[in-house]
N, C-alpha and C positions, 0 to 999 in steps of 0.2 A: 504493500500500500504506499502511496505517496506520502512523504513526510510533510505534514501540514501543521502549523501552530495550533495549539488548543484554542478553541473559539470561546468556550464557556469557562470562566474562572471559578474555582471553589469559593465558598462563603468567606473564608478567612482573608482572601485577597482584598476584600472590601476595606479592611482596616489598614492596608499598606499603602503608602504614598507611591504614586506612579514612578517617581524618580528613583525609588528604592528598589524597584522590581525589574528583573530582566526575565522575559519568557524566552527561553532558548528555542530558536527555529531550526536547529540542527541542519545547517546547510553543509555539514562536514568540513567546516573551516576551523582551523586550530585557534583557540583563544589562549592567551597567556595572562596570568595574574600573579600579583605578589604573594598572595596567600589564598588558600581555599580551606573552608571549614565545613565538614559534614558530620552528621551524627545519626545514631538510631537506624542503622542499616539492618540489624537483626539477621546477619547471616546465619543459617542453620534453622531458620523458620520458613514456613511456606509463604508468608506474607511478604518477604524481602523481594524487592524488585531489582535483583542483582544485575540483570542483563542491562537495565537502564543506567545504573551506576557505572558499570564497566564501560559503556559507551561514553558517558559523561567524562570519566577519567581519561579516556583515550583522546578526547578532543579539547580537553581543558588542562593546560600546563600551569605549573606555579613553582615558585622558589621554595615555599613552605606549605606543607599539607598537614592540617590538624584533623585528627580522627577524634571526634568529641564524644566518645562513649557509646556503648551498646552497638558496636560494630559486629561483634559476634554474640549471638544469643545463647549463652551458656545454660540459661534456665531451660530453654527448649531442647537443647542437645542432651541434657541429662535425662530427659524423658524418653527421647527417641532420636535416632540418628537420621538427620535429613540434610544432605549436602550434595546437591547437584553440581554439574560442571560450572554453571554460571556463577556459583559462589566462589568456586576455585578461581575463576577468571578474575574476580574482583581482587582477591588477595594477590594474584600475579600482577595486576595493573599497579598495585600499591608498591609492591617489591621492585617492580621495574622502574617506577619513579625514583625509589630511593637509590637504586643502582646507578641511575643517570644524574643524580646530584641534588634531587629534591630532598629537603629536610622533612622528615615524617615524625610528627609528635602524636603519639597514641595516648589520649586521656582516657582512663578507664571509666566505665560506667557500672551500674548495678547488674545489668545482664551479662557483662564480661568481667565481674568482680573477681573471678578466679585468677585474673592477671595481676591483681593488685599486690600480690606477694612479690612481684618482680618489679614493682615501682622504683624507678630510679636507675633502671638498667638500660644501657644502650645496646642495640643489636645493629651493628654497622651504622647506617644513616637514619635508624629508627629509634626514637626515644620513648620509653614507657614511663608514664607519670600519672598521678591522681589528679593533678591540676597543673596548668602552666600559665605563664604571662606573656602575652603578645604585645610588642612594642610597634606602634604605627609609625608611618613615615614622619609624622609631626612630634614623635617622642612620647605620645601618650600611652599609658599602660592599660591594657584590657585583661581581665581575668577570664582564663578559659577553663571551664569546668563542666562536667556532664550535667550535674544539677540534682542527682538523686538524694544528696545529703540535705537538700532543702524540702524534701518530700516527707512529711511527718508519718505517712502510711508506710513508706519504705523503712524508715528508721525505728518505728515502734511496733508495727504489725506486718511483718513481712509475709506472713501467711495469707493476709488479706490482699496484699499486692500481687501474690501469685495467682490467687483466684481471679483478680481483676485482669491480669495478663492473660489468663486462659480465656476470659470473657472477650477481651479485645481481639485475640486471634480468631475466636469464633465469628466475631462480626466481620473480620476481614475475609474469612472463608465464605460466609453467607453473601457478602458484597460481591465476591467474584462470580457466584452464580446468578445473582441479581443482575449484574451488569451484562452477562451473556444474553439475558432476555432483553435488556434495553438495547443491546447492539443489534439484535434481530429486527427490532422496530426502528432502527436508524437513529437511536438516541445516544447521546454522548455519556462518557463515564461520569458516575456519581458516586460519592463516598458516603456510605451509611454511618460509618463511625465518626467521620468528620461532622456530619449533620447532627449527631447525637451530642457531640461535645459543644457545638454551638447552640443547641436549643435546650439542653437539660440544664437547669439552673445550678445544680450541685457541681456539675462539670465545669461550668463557667466560673463559679466561685473558687473551685480548686485551682484553675488556671491563674486567676487573679491573685490568690494567696501565694501561689508558688512564685510568681513574677515579683511580688512585693518582697518575699523573703530573700530571693536572689539578690535583688537590688539593694536592700538594706545591708546585707552582709558585704556586698561589693563596696558600698559607700563607706562602711566602717573601716574597711581595709585600705581606703584611699585610692581605689582604682577609678579611672574615668568611665569604664564600662565593663560589661560582662558578655562573653559568648558561651552559650550553653545549649542544651538539647533536652532530652528526657520526656518532655510532655508532648512531643509530636505536633507542636503548634508553632510553625514559622512565623517570625516577627522581627521587625526592626522598628524601634520606637524609643523615645525618651521617657523615662519614668522617675520622677522625683530628682531630675537633674543628672541621672545616670543613663548612659547609653545601653539599652537592652537589646541584645541580638540573639534570636533563637534559630538554630540551623534547620529546624523542622525534622524530617525524617526521609527514609527511602522505602517506606512501606506504603504510604498514601501520597504524600505531597511531592516527593522526589525534588527536594530543595536543597540548596547549599548557600552559605554566606561566602561571598568572594570579595577580596580586597584588591582594587585595581591598582595599576602601576602608579597612579596619582594619589593613592591612599584612601580612595572613597570606598565605603563598605556598601555592598549590594546584596540583595536577596535574589538568587537565581533559581528559576523553576525549569527543570528539565522534563517537561511534559508535552506530548504530542498526541495527535488523534491515533497515530500508528501505535503509540504505547498504550493507549486506552484499550484498544481492541485486543492487543496481546495480553494485557493484564487481566482482561476478562476471561 
């Protein structure tokens, strides 16, 4: 199918300034950035859109690549082994970038917390850490952290978080079949879980509380801003004088934060009609 830009934006796009959003048209031209930030890929789960991320990594180069947690879904892999070739291809893309000079910073998350025992270890051009500090072209310091430590459910009731994770993946699976039906009727991709997050008051309250907790801690530590993930809700905005940037995910939104050569932070969405049909 012909590569055509996505015509209908998800609901969360309405809250993002047009200047902060790039919808990748994928004309197979190489783009080069100072830094790229991605999170919540969840390799090892059926919801991971690994083939899209592999393509994104192929056509988007950078000096520094930040993997902002939950790149590998250890929770899912503990229950059953699911690791198709597309997931291996993502790892190969990352390793190839590191081999060719890209500095890779792997910030661990709650789903790949099994790697936290190795925090501080360098593997060639790949550094493993629990959090990092990114310095912009203007010298401002941004905290880079997955964000699960700001999630009270993760910290106090992990069993409840595991149940919630199971429910989320179930929604993703249901959504896959639902979109097959939509595609047959010529309708575009629609995310059930994203819709629920937007409409259910408790989910909206959780997102708001999470953002405030992240920003408050960032402010106390004296950082200009924070780049995080965890809640699968891509965002760039200022909160209480602090620049808040959430990478989103590669399960639904297929988004990344990119830093241009001029030091401008952008939210890039790697979604196309061809992706919608394949995802369904």
